[in-house]
N, C-alpha and C positions, 0 to 999 in steps of 0.2 A: 272418696277422695275427690272425685269430680264435683261433687256438691259443695265441698269446702272451698275449692278454687273458684267455683261460681260465685259463692257468697263473698268471698275476699275481693274477687274482681268488681262486684256490684258495690261493695263498700268503698273500695278504692276510687271507683268512678264517682260515687256520690260525693266523697270528700274533695275530690278535684274540682267537681262542679260547684261546690259550695264557695270556691275562691272567688267567684264573681260578686257575691253578696257583700263582702266588705268594701269592695270598690263602690259598688251602688251606694251603700250606706254613707261612705265618705263623701261622695259627690253631693248627695242630698243634704248632709249636714253642713258642708262648706257652701252649698249653693253655687258650686263652681266646678267645672270639668276642664279648666284651662290646661292642666298638666296631663290630661289623657289623650291618647291618640284615637281619634274617631275611626280612622281607616283600619287600625288594629281591631278595634272593636267590632266592626262591620265584618271584617274577615272571619274573626272568631265566631260571630253569630252565624255567618253563612255556612261555615264548616260544621257547626253544632246542628244546624237544620239538617244538613246533609246526613250526617251520622245518625240523627234521630229517625230520619225517614228510612235510612238503611236498616237500623234496628227493627223498625216495624216490619220491613219487607221480608227479613230473615227470621222474624219472631224471636228475637233474642231479648228476653227480659232484662239482663244486666245492661245491655246497650241502650235499651228503650228507657229504663229508669234513670241511668246515669246521664245520658243526653237529654232526657226530659228536664231533670233538675238544672243541668247546665244551660239548656235553652231558656228556661225561665229566668235564671240569673243573668245570662247574657242579655236577654231581652230588656231586664230592668236596668242594667248598666248603659246600654245603648239608649234607652228612653230617657234616663237621667242625664246622660251626656248631651242629648238634643235639647232638653228642657233648660240645662244650666251652661250651655256652650257659651264661651266667651265672657263668662260672669266671674 
C-alpha cells in the first residue's frame, strides 16, 4: 500500500509540475509576457528550489522528481518572461 501511495504522490507531483510548461510555450509563441506576474514567477521559482533541495536532503525520490520537473518548468517560464518582458 505504501508503494502505491508513493507512486501516486510522484505522479501527482509531476502532473502539477507540468503546469509550468503551457505558460512557457504560450509566452514563447506570443513573444510576449505582458500578462504574466514576474514577481509571482520568481516566488514560485524560489520555493521550488527550496523544495528540491529539501527533497535531496531527506532523500525523498518523489519530492526530488516532482520538484526537479517543476524547477525545470519554472525556470523556463521565468527565462521566457525575462526574454519577452514588455513585448
